[in-house]
C-alpha positions in Angstrom: 12.6 -22.6 -8.0 10.8 -21.7 -4.8 11.7 -18.5 -3.1 10.7 -18.2 0.6 10.3 -14.5 1.5 8.6 -12.6 4.4 7.1 -9.8 2.5 3.7 -11.4 1.6 1.0 -10.1 3.9 1.0 -13.4 5.8 4.8 -13.2 6.3 5.4 -15.2 3.1 4.5 -18.6 1.9 6.0 -20.8 4.5 9.0 -19.3 6.5 10.8 -22.3 7.9 14.0 -22.7 9.8 15.1 -26.3 9.8 18.0 -27.1 12.3 19.6 -30.5 12.1 21.0 -32.0 15.2 22.6 -35.3 15.9 19.2 -37.0 15.9 18.4 -35.3 12.5 15.0 -34.4 13.9 15.6 -30.9 15.5 13.3 -28.3 13.9 12.2 -24.8 14.5 9.6 -22.6 12.9 9.2 -18.8 12.6 9.6 -16.2 9.9 12.7 -15.0 8.1 13.8 -11.5 7.4 13.2 -10.1 3.9 16.9 -10.6 3.0 16.6 -14.4 3.0 16.0 -16.0 -0.4 16.3 -19.8 -0.8 16.4 -21.7 -4.0 16.1 -25.2 -2.5 15.3 -27.1 0.6 19.0 -27.8 1.1 19.6 -24.0 1.4 16.8 -23.8 3.9 18.5 -26.5 6.0 22.0 -25.0 5.6 20.8 -21.5 6.6 19.3 -22.7 9.8 21.7 -25.5 10.7 23.0 -25.2 14.3 25.6 -27.3 16.1 24.5 -29.8 18.6 25.7 -27.7 21.5 23.8 -24.6 20.3 20.6 -26.6 19.9 21.0 -27.9 23.5 21.9 -24.6 25.2 20.1 -21.9 23.4 18.6 -19.4 25.9 17.8 -16.5 23.5 15.4 -16.2 20.7 18.0 -15.3 18.1 18.6 -18.9 17.3 15.2 -19.9 16.3 11.6 -18.9 15.9 11.6 -15.2 15.9 13.2 -12.2 14.2 13.0 -8.4 14.5 13.5 -8.8 18.2 10.3 -10.8 18.8 10.5 -13.8 21.2 8.4 -16.5 22.6 5.8 -16.3 19.8 5.4 -12.5 19.9 4.7 -11.2 16.4 4.5 -14.7 14.9 1.7 -15.9 12.7 -1.4 -17.3 14.4 -0.1 -20.6 12.9 1.9 -23.1 14.9 3.9 -25.0 12.2 6.5 -27.7 12.5 8.8 -29.0 9.7 10.1 -32.3 10.9 12.7 -34.6 9.3 11.5 -38.1 9.5 13.9 -40.8 10.6 15.3 -41.4 14.0 19.0 -41.7 14.6 20.6 -41.4 17.9 19.0 -39.3 20.6 15.8 -41.1 21.4 13.3 -39.7 18.9 12.5 -36.4 17.3 13.3 -33.1 19.0 11.9 -29.6 18.3 13.7 -26.4 19.0 11.3 -23.5 19.3 11.1 -20.2 21.1 14.6 -20.7 22.4 13.7 -24.1 24.0 14.4 -27.7 23.2 11.5 -30.1 23.2 11.3 -33.9 23.1 8.4 -34.9 20.9 6.4 -38.2 21.3 6.2 -40.1 18.0 2.4 -39.6 18.1 2.8 -35.9 17.6 5.5 -35.3 15.0 5.8 -31.7 14.0 2.8 -30.1 15.8 4.5 -27.1 17.2 3.2 -24.5 19.7 5.5 -21.6 19.6 3.7 -20.0 22.5 1.1 -21.9 24.5 -2.2 -20.0 24.7 -1.3 -17.8 21.7 -4.6 -18.7 20.1 -6.5 -18.7 23.4 -7.3 -22.4 22.8 -5.5 -23.7 25.9 -6.7 -23.4 29.5 -4.7 -21.6 32.2 -3.7 -25.0 33.5 -2.4 -26.1 30.1 -0.7 -22.8 29.6 1.2 -23.3 32.8 2.9 -26.3 31.2 5.0 -24.0 29.0 8.7 -24.7 29.3 10.7 -22.1 31.1 14.2 -23.0 30.2 16.3 -24.5 27.4 16.5 -27.8 29.1 15.2 -30.9 27.4 11.5 -31.0 28.2 8.9 -33.6 27.5 6.2 -32.4 25.1 3.2 -31.5 27.3 0.0 -33.4 27.2 -1.9 -30.2 26.5 -2.0 -30.8 22.8 -3.8 -34.1 23.4 -6.3 -32.4 25.6 -7.5 -30.0 22.8 -11.2 -30.3 22.0 -12.0 -32.3 18.8 -11.3 -30.3 15.7 -11.1 -30.6 11.9 -7.9 -31.5 10.1 -7.1 -30.4 6.5 -4.6 -32.7 4.7 -2.4 -31.8 1.8 -0.4 -33.8 -0.6 -0.6 -37.6 -1.2 -0.9 -39.0 2.3 -0.2 -42.6 1.1 2.7 -42.0 -1.3 6.1 -41.5 0.1 7.4 -38.0 -0.2 10.5 -37.5 -2.4 11.8 -35.3 0.4 11.9 -36.3 4.0 9.5 -33.5 5.0 6.2 -33.4 6.8 4.3 -30.2 7.5 1.8 -30.0 10.3 0.2 -27.1 12.0 -2.4 -25.8 14.4 -4.5 -23.0 13.0 -7.4 -20.7 14.0 -9.6 -20.8 11.0 -11.3 -17.5 11.8 -8.1 -15.4 12.0 -7.6 -13.0 9.1 -4.5 -14.8 7.8 -6.1 -18.3 7.8 -7.1 -18.5 4.1 -3.7 -17.4 2.9 -1.9 -19.8 5.3 -3.9 -22.8 4.1 -3.2 -21.9 0.5 0.5 -21.5 1.3 0.8 -24.8 3.1 -0.9 -26.5 0.2 1.5 -24.9 -2.3 4.5 -25.7 -0.1 3.5 -29.4 0.1 2.9 -29.6 -3.6 6.1 -27.9 -4.7 8.3 -29.8 -2.3 6.5 -33.1 -2.6 5.9 -33.0 1.1 2.9 -34.2 3.1 1.0 -31.7 5.3 -2.0 -31.2 7.5 -3.5 -28.4 9.5 -5.6 -28.9 12.6 -8.2 -26.2 12.8 -8.8 -25.0 16.4 -11.1 -22.1 17.4 -10.3 -19.6 20.0 -12.2 -20.1 23.3 -12.6 -16.3 23.7 -14.3 -15.8 20.4 -16.4 -12.6 20.3 -18.6 -11.2 17.7 -18.3 -12.3 14.0 -14.6 -12.1 13.1 -15.1 -13.4 9.6 -16.1 -10.6 7.2 -14.1 -11.6 4.1 -14.3 -14.2 1.4 -10.8 -15.2 0.5 -9.3 -17.3 -2.3 -5.6 -17.7 -3.3 -4.0 -17.9 -6.6 -0.6 -19.3 -5.6 1.5 -21.1 -8.3 0.5 -24.7 -9.1 2.6 -27.3 -10.8 1.7 -27.5 -14.5 -0.5 -24.4 -14.4 1.9 -22.1 -16.2 2.2 -18.4 -15.6 -1.5 -17.6 -15.7 -2.9 -18.0 -12.2 -6.6 -18.0 -11.6 -8.9 -18.4 -8.6 -12.7 -18.7 -8.5 -15.3 -17.8 -5.9 -18.0 -20.4 -6.3 -21.4 -20.4 -4.7 -20.8 -16.9 -3.2 -24.2 -16.3 -1.7 -24.6 -13.0 0.2 -26.9 -10.0 0.3 -24.0 -7.8 1.4 -22.3 -5.3 -0.8 -18.7 -6.4 -1.4 -15.5 -4.8 -2.5 -12.6 -6.6 -4.2 -9.0 -6.4 -2.9 -5.9 -8.2 -4.3 -3.1 -9.0 -1.8 0.3 -9.4 -3.4 4.0 -9.2 -2.4 4.7 -5.6 -1.5 7.2 -5.1 -4.4 4.6 -5.9 -7.1 2.8 -3.1 -9.0 -0.6 -4.7 -9.8 -3.3 -3.1 -12.0 -6.9 -4.2 -12.7 -6.8 -4.7 -16.5 -10.3 -6.1 -17.3 -13.6 -6.6 -15.6 -17.1 -7.6 -16.4 -18.4 -4.0 -16.2 -19.1 -4.4 -12.5 -18.1 -1.8 -9.9 -15.3 -3.5 -8.0 -16.0 -1.3 -5.0 -19.7 -2.1 -4.9 -20.2 -5.7 -5.9 -23.8 -7.0 -5.6 -25.3 -10.1 -7.0 -28.3 -8.2 -8.3 -26.0 -6.0 -10.5 -24.3 -9.0 -12.0 -27.6 -10.6 -12.9 -28.9 -7.2 -14.2 -26.1 -7.3 -16.8 -27.3 -10.6 -18.1 -24.4 -12.5 -16.6 -24.1 -15.4 -14.3 -20.6 -14.5 -13.2 -18.2 -11.6 -13.1 -14.6 -11.9 -14.3 -11.7 -9.6 -13.3 -8.2 -9.8 -14.6 -5.2 -8.2 -12.9 -1.8 -7.8 -14.4 1.6 -7.3 -13.0 2.7 -4.0 -14.5 6.1 -3.7 -12.9 8.2 -4.4 -9.8 9.5 -1.9 -7.3 13.1 -1.5 -6.5 13.3 -0.4 -2.9 16.1 0.2 -0.5 18.0 2.8 1.6 20.5 5.5 0.7 22.9 6.5 3.4 25.8 8.9 4.0 28.1 6.8 6.2 25.5 5.3 8.5 23.0 8.2 8.5 20.0 8.5 6.1 20.8 10.7 3.1 17.3 12.3 3.1 16.8 14.8 0.3 19.0 12.9 -2.2 17.4 12.6 -5.7 17.7 9.1 -7.2 17.0 8.0 -10.7 16.4 4.5 -12.2 17.3 3.9 -15.8 17.0 1.1 -18.3 19.5 1.7 -21.1 19.1 5.4 -22.0 15.5 5.5 -20.8 14.6 6.9 -17.4 12.1 4.7 -15.6 11.5 7.3 -12.9 13.0 9.4 -10.2 12.4 10.0 -6.5 13.7 11.6 -3.4 15.1 9.8 -0.4 13.0 9.8 2.8 14.4 10.7 6.2 12.9 7.5 7.7 15.7 4.9 7.3 16.9 6.6 4.1 14.1 4.8 2.3 13.4 5.0 -1.4 11.3 3.1 -3.9 11.3 3.2 -7.7 9.1 1.5 -10.2 11.3 -0.8 -12.4 11.0 -3.3 -15.2 12.5 -6.8 -15.6 16.0 -6.9 -17.0 19.0 -4.8 -16.3 18.5 -1.4 -14.7 20.9 1.2 -13.3 20.5 3.2 -10.1 22.3 6.5 -9.7 22.1 9.9 -8.0 20.2 12.2 -10.3 22.3 14.3 -12.6 22.6 17.9 -11.4 22.9 19.1 -7.8 22.5 15.7 -6.2 25.2 14.1 -8.3 27.3 17.2 -7.8 27.1 16.9 -4.0 27.6 13.2 -3.4 29.2 10.2 -5.2 28.2 6.5 -4.9 30.7 4.6 -2.8 29.2 1.1 -2.7 25.9 -0.8 -2.9 24.7 -4.1 -1.6 21.7 -6.3 -2.3 20.9 -9.4 -0.2 24.3 -9.0 1.5 26.1 -9.2 -1.8 28.1 -6.3 -3.3 26.6 -4.8 -6.5 28.7 -3.9 -9.5 29.5 -0.2 -9.7 30.1 1.3 -13.2 32.5 4.0 -14.1 29.6 6.4 -14.5 28.9 6.3 -10.8 25.9 4.1 -11.0 25.1 0.6 -9.8 23.7 -2.2 -12.0 20.8 -4.3 -10.9 19.4 -7.3 -12.7 15.7 -7.7 -12.0 15.0 -11.4 -12.7 12.9 -12.5 -9.7 9.3 -12.1 -8.6 10.5 -11.1 -5.2 13.3 -8.6 -5.1 15.8 -8.0 -2.3 16.2 -4.5 -1.0 19.2 -2.3 -2.1 21.5 -0.5 0.3 23.4 2.3 -1.4 26.2 4.2 0.5 27.3 7.6 -0.7 30.1 9.9 0.3 30.4 13.7 -0.1 32.5 15.1 -2.9 35.4 17.3 -1.9 34.4 20.6 -0.4 30.7 19.6 -0.2 28.4 19.4 2.8 25.2 17.6 3.2 23.3 20.9 3.5 24.4 21.6 -0.1 22.1 18.8 -1.1 19.1 20.6 0.3 20.0 24.1 -0.6 21.0 23.4 -4.2 19.1 20.5 -5.4 15.7 21.7 -4.5 16.1 25.3 -5.6 17.0 24.2 -9.1 14.8 21.2 -9.3 13.4 21.8 -12.8 16.5 23.1 -14.6 16.6 20.0 -16.7 13.0 20.3 -17.9 11.4 17.1 -19.0 8.0 15.8 -20.3 6.2 16.7 -17.1 7.7 20.2 -16.8 4.8 22.5 -16.1 6.4 25.8 -17.3 5.2 27.4 -20.5 7.3 27.3 -23.7 7.2 29.2 -27.0 4.6 27.9 -29.3 2.3 26.5 -26.6 -1.3 27.8 -26.2 -4.2 27.6 -28.5 -6.5 29.8 -30.5 -3.9 32.5 -31.0 -4.4 33.7 -27.4 -1.4 35.1 -25.8 -2.8 33.8 -22.6 -1.6 30.9 -20.5 1.1 28.5 -21.8 1.8 27.0 -18.3 0.3 23.5 -17.8 -1.8 23.4 -14.7 -1.3 20.0 -12.9 -4.2 18.7 -11.0 -4.5 15.4 -9.1 -7.5 13.7 -7.6 -8.4 10.3 -6.0 -11.5 8.2 -6.7 -12.6 4.7 -6.3 -15.8 3.1 -7.6 -18.2 4.0 -10.4 -20.0 6.8 -8.6 -16.8 8.7 -7.8 -15.4 8.1 -11.3 -18.6 9.7 -12.7 -18.1 12.7 -10.3 -14.4 12.9 -11.3 -15.2 13.2 -15.0 -17.7 16.0 -14.2 -15.0 17.8 -12.1 -12.6 17.5 -15.0 -15.0 19.0 -17.5 -15.9 21.8 -15.1 -12.2 22.7 -14.7 -11.7 22.6 -18.4 -14.6 25.0 -19.0 -13.3 27.5 -16.5 -9.5 27.3 -16.9 -7.7 28.7 -20.0 -4.4 27.1 -19.4 -3.5 23.6 -20.5 -4.6 21.0 -17.9 -2.9 17.7 -16.9 -4.7 15.4 -14.5 -2.9 12.8 -12.3 -4.6 9.7 -11.0 -3.6 6.6 -8.9 -3.7 3.6 -11.2 -4.5 1.1 -8.5 -7.7 2.9 -7.4 -9.3 3.3 -10.8 -11.5 0.7 -12.5 -10.5 -0.9 -15.8 -13.4 0.9 -17.5 -12.2 4.3 -16.4 -8.6 3.6 -17.5 -9.8 2.3 -20.9 -12.1 5.2 -21.6 -9.8 8.0 -20.3 -7.7 8.5 -23.5 -10.8 9.2 -25.6 -12.4 11.2 -22.9 -9.3 13.3 -22.3 -9.0 14.1 -26.0 -12.6 15.1 -26.2 -12.2 17.8 -23.5 -8.7 18.7 -24.5 -6.7 17.7 -21.4 -3.8 15.4 -20.8 -3.5 12.8 -18.0 -1.1 10.5 -16.2 -1.6 7.4 -14.1 0.9 7.1 -11.2 1.8 4.1 -9.0 3.3 4.2 -5.6 4.6 1.5 -3.2 3.6 1.8 0.4 6.9 2.0 2.4 7.9 -1.3 4.0 9.0 0.6 7.1 5.5 2.0 7.6 3.8 -1.4 8.2 2.5 -3.2 11.3 3.5 -6.5 12.7 1.4 -8.3 10.1 3.0 -6.5 7.2 -0.2 -4.4 6.6 0.0 -0.6 6.1 0.3 1.0 9.5 -2.7 2.8 10.8 -5.0 1.9 7.9 -7.0 -0.7 9.9 -8.1 -2.5 6.8 -10.1 0.5 5.6 -9.8 1.1 1.9 -11.0 4.6 2.0 -8.5 5.4 4.7 -5.8 3.8 2.5 -6.8 6.2 -0.3 -6.7 9.2 2.1 -3.2 8.2 3.2 -2.0 8.3 -0.4 -3.5 11.7 -0.8 -1.5 13.4 1.9 1.4 11.2 3.1 3.6 10.9 0.0 3.3 14.2 -1.9 7.1 14.5 -2.1 7.7 11.1 -3.7 4.7 10.3 -5.8 5.2 12.9 -8.6 8.2 13.4 -10.9 10.8 15.7 -9.5 10.5 18.2 -12.3 7.0 19.0 -11.3 7.0 22.4 -9.5 3.4 22.7 -8.3 0.2 20.7 -8.2 -3.4 21.3 -7.1 -5.6 18.6 -5.4 -9.2 18.8 -6.4 -11.8 16.4 -4.8 -13.6 14.2 -7.3 -17.0 15.5 -6.0 -16.2 19.2 -6.7 -17.5 21.5 -9.4 -14.9 24.1 -10.4 -16.3 27.5 -11.3 -13.2 29.7 -11.7 -9.8 29.6 -13.4 -7.4 27.3 -11.6 -4.6 29.5 -12.8 -5.3 31.8 -9.8 -4.4 29.0 -7.4 -1.5 27.8 -9.5 0.3 31.2 -9.5 -0.7 32.3 -6.0 2.1 33.4 -3.7 2.1 30.9 -0.8 4.5 33.1 1.2 7.0 30.4 2.0 4.4 27.7 3.0 4.7 24.3 1.3 1.0 24.1 0.7 -2.3 26.1 1.0 -5.7 24.9 2.1 -9.1 26.6 2.4 -10.4 27.1 6.0 -13.9 25.9 6.9 -16.3 28.7 6.5 -15.7 31.3 9.2 -18.3 32.6 11.7 -19.7 35.2 9.4 -20.2 32.7 6.5 -21.1 29.5 8.4 -24.3 27.5 8.1 -26.2 27.9 11.4 -28.1 24.6 11.0 -24.9 22.6 11.3 -23.2 24.6 14.1 -23.4 21.7 16.5 -21.4 19.5 14.1 -18.4 21.9 13.9 -16.1 19.7 15.9 -13.1 21.9 15.5 -14.8 24.7 17.5 -14.6 22.7 20.7 -12.9 19.9 22.5 -9.4 18.7 21.5 -9.2 20.8 18.3 -10.1 24.1 20.1 -7.2 23.6 22.5 -4.7 22.3 19.9 -5.3 24.9 17.2 -4.9 27.8 19.7 -6.7 30.3 17.4 -5.6 28.9 14.1 -8.2 27.8 11.5 -9.1 24.2 10.8 -8.8 23.6 7.0 -10.7 21.5 4.5 -8.7 19.0 2.4 -11.1 19.0 -0.5 -8.9 21.5 -2.4 -5.3 22.5 -1.8 -2.3 23.7 -3.6 1.2 22.2 -3.1 4.4 24.0 -3.9 6.4 20.8 -4.5 9.8 22.6 -4.6 9.3 24.2 -1.2 7.5 21.0 0.2 10.6 18.9 -0.6 13.1 21.6 0.5 11.4 21.8 3.9 11.2 18.0 4.1 7.5 18.4 4.9 6.8 14.9 3.8 9.1 13.5 6.4 7.5 15.6 9.1 4.0 14.5 8.1 5.0 10.8 8.0 6.7 11.1 11.4 3.6 12.8 12.9 1.3 10.1 11.3 3.5 7.3 12.7 3.2 8.8 16.2 -0.6 9.2 16.0 -2.0 6.5 13.8 -1.5 3.7 16.3 -4.3 5.2 18.4 -7.6 4.1 16.8 -9.3 7.3 18.1 -6.9 9.6 16.3 -6.9 10.9 12.7 -10.5 10.0 12.1 -10.4 12.2 8.9 -6.8 11.2 8.1 -6.2 13.4 5.0 -7.7 16.5 6.8 -6.7 15.9 10.5 -3.0 15.3 9.8 -2.1 18.6 8.1 -4.2 20.5 10.6 -2.6 18.8 13.5 0.9 19.3 12.1 0.5 23.0 10.9 2.7 24.3 13.7 5.6 22.3 12.1 4.4 22.3 8.5 2.8 25.8 7.9 -0.4 26.1 6.0 -1.2 29.1 3.8 -4.9 29.9 4.1 -6.6 30.2 0.7 -9.5 32.7 0.2 -12.7 31.1 1.6 -14.5 31.7 -1.7 -12.4 28.9 -3.2 -14.4 26.3 -1.5 -18.1 26.5 -0.7 -19.9 23.5 0.9 -23.6 23.7 1.7 -23.1 21.6 4.8 -20.8 24.2 6.5 -21.3 27.5 4.6 -24.3 29.9 4.5 -26.5 30.1 1.5 -25.7 33.8 1.0 -22.0 33.0 0.4 -22.7 30.6 -2.4 -22.9 33.2 -5.2 -19.2 34.1 -4.8 -18.1 30.5 -4.7 -15.2 29.6 -7.1 -15.7 25.9 -6.4 -18.5 23.9 -4.9 -17.8 20.8 -2.9 -20.5 18.1 -2.5 -19.4 17.3 1.1 -21.9 15.2 3.0 -24.4 17.0 5.3 -24.0 15.4 8.8 -27.7 16.1 9.5 -29.5 15.0 6.3 -27.0 12.4 4.8 -28.3 13.5 1.4 -26.9 11.4 -1.5 -24.4 13.3 -3.6 -26.2 13.1 -7.0 -29.4 14.4 -5.4 -27.4 17.2 -3.7 -25.6 18.1 -6.9 -28.8 18.5 -8.9 -30.3 20.7 -6.2 -27.4 23.1 -5.5 -25.3 23.2 -8.7 -27.2 25.0 -11.4 -24.9 23.7 -14.2 -24.9 20.1 -13.0 -27.4 18.6 -15.4 -25.7 20.1 -18.4 -22.2 18.9 -17.2 -23.7 15.5 -16.5 -25.3 15.1 -19.9 -22.1 16.3 -21.7 -19.9 13.8 -19.8 -22.4 11.0 -20.4 -22.4 11.7 -24.2 -18.6 11.8 -24.4 -18.2 8.5 -22.4 -20.8 6.9 -24.6 -19.0 7.9 -27.7 -15.7 6.6 -26.3 -17.4 3.3 -25.3 -18.9 2.9 -28.8 -15.7 3.6 -30.6 -13.6 1.2 -28.5 -16.1 -1.7 -27.9 -15.0 -5.0 -29.3 -17.3 -7.3 -31.3 -17.8 -9.7 -28.4 -18.7 -7.0 -25.9 -22.4 -6.7 -25.7 -22.9 -5.2 -22.2 -22.5 -1.7 -21.0 -21.1 -0.7 -17.6 -23.6 -0.7 -14.8 -24.7 2.8 -13.8 -23.1 4.4 -10.7 -25.1 3.9 -7.5 -25.2 6.2 -4.5 -23.0 5.3 -1.6 -24.6 2.6 0.6 
């Protein structure tokens, strides 16, 4: 079974529309919407079949190569691809319908399709002028023949006759970002369908700089290979420091499960050799799949609705519906699952009316929930429609559901209970929830030290939350033992980047291919939907921070109606005079925008999740981000600039300044009263963090040694008999 789908980063394996005319040689190429799933080549043909009259008179783009309103090649892949049925019939040879136009193709160029001349910049102005301007039957221009000599890559058995009358040919810029994935996809397509294929590689004429900065390999399914897909980077010779990224369908939840003790954020050949290895091996696993869709009241987004996904009697997770398109996403498992409005105020306000998936109605049970059967690697979205119960209004959903969010309790409920607490102390029984982000061995080392410092200064039970996809296999493997050794609990969470918040290539909007920016976005954009709904409050603490006071003070602080609280940068009387010229918020754009309000640091902040959700603060932040992130000059410090920019709409409670001291911005005299020290980089000296920590944090060496001994003990107890190497030591940022 081959499923063609458009949600892979390169718009899916091969998205083909094959239209059959009287000559049985009419073809078009483009990309399909995410709702289209095809089990066979016949379904592809049937889905795109058009009558002879339509093929001859089409004047709009809706009949062929584009979707989402794009036309004439706009938004298409930088791949011109034709799928041509061989064989003549009446009509004088093969024809190609593309971009709303009908072309007559010479037999010498079967299937080489240019959806928009000049799209790759490889045609001259004169050649570009040969583009057809109407739907009339037009002779294929000679421009293709005039292309400079190039390399062709062939797939499939070129001599053996295909068992399907298909031939795939394309024109591809080998230096475009999608090129490696497109080549692999065409190869897989040719193999799975028994087709023949070839790609002609053609460089852009306006090439500037060095566009190729990635080494890419694909692990697409291969016949006879089974379920275990593997790819190898051979002869990878470079002196650069590399980072590893896995690109998958958006509804997959992938986790790094094993590695060769190499920092996947800082891969260097010298480190692999230092470990006595001639190669590094990394294994990723598919943990789960995401069920995504929209929830609406009539035709309007039902934002604020709480949804829950169950498998049998077990809850797989819950979430809140976004205002943007009524979007929701829940982490599911293969098999039968059930989607419903969460019991309590949400279920009391609305009732499920109907639900659809891939244009098919879903079965609704008597218990007001819909059944889904997750049996595909690529899942269609779900559209759920609700209606208000008698005497209810939509505002009841906001006012009621979020006030009583925790009434059901649950394993993540942070409120104290009888019998909790240790050592006979009548002190704190409330669990303090802390989340942090880190990626790479250095920041994982800093994160453990932060955790230990928080444990030593906080009397309440502590629970830490981490993003699974950003943590190394070594960190995840050692965390159970380490957490027990310092008496804390922890959770790994996963989150699907919303499909509506992507650019024309399917990549996260506004991220610009920057992994650090991607991490920052998770830190601030999705606070309302990442954590379980019964979590009342959470504190973000940067990985490179040392906590010196009880976090209970922050956890129980009155935020005076604000959804979150941040610490302002050190004020005039506490500032570091040596870095005054780097205080960008004291002038230019920020001075005018803030109008007297402070600019806050995002290294530590408290979130009242109940109020945050009640005020729909997440929706406001995402809307603001969507409006700003398209400008490459905006939101340079995404996680910090966004809440400061939006504070007129999402108010910020200012925390006492002694809760965050940073040598770069604060005076030396204010350090003594600091309740937390942040190792933020000095813009003048660029001093490495470990050097800075040893110099300014008196207790650093003791914390470092204690963490190292606990990690070593954990590693020794869990090491297998065939594991003889130890993780490479964290390096400073390069």
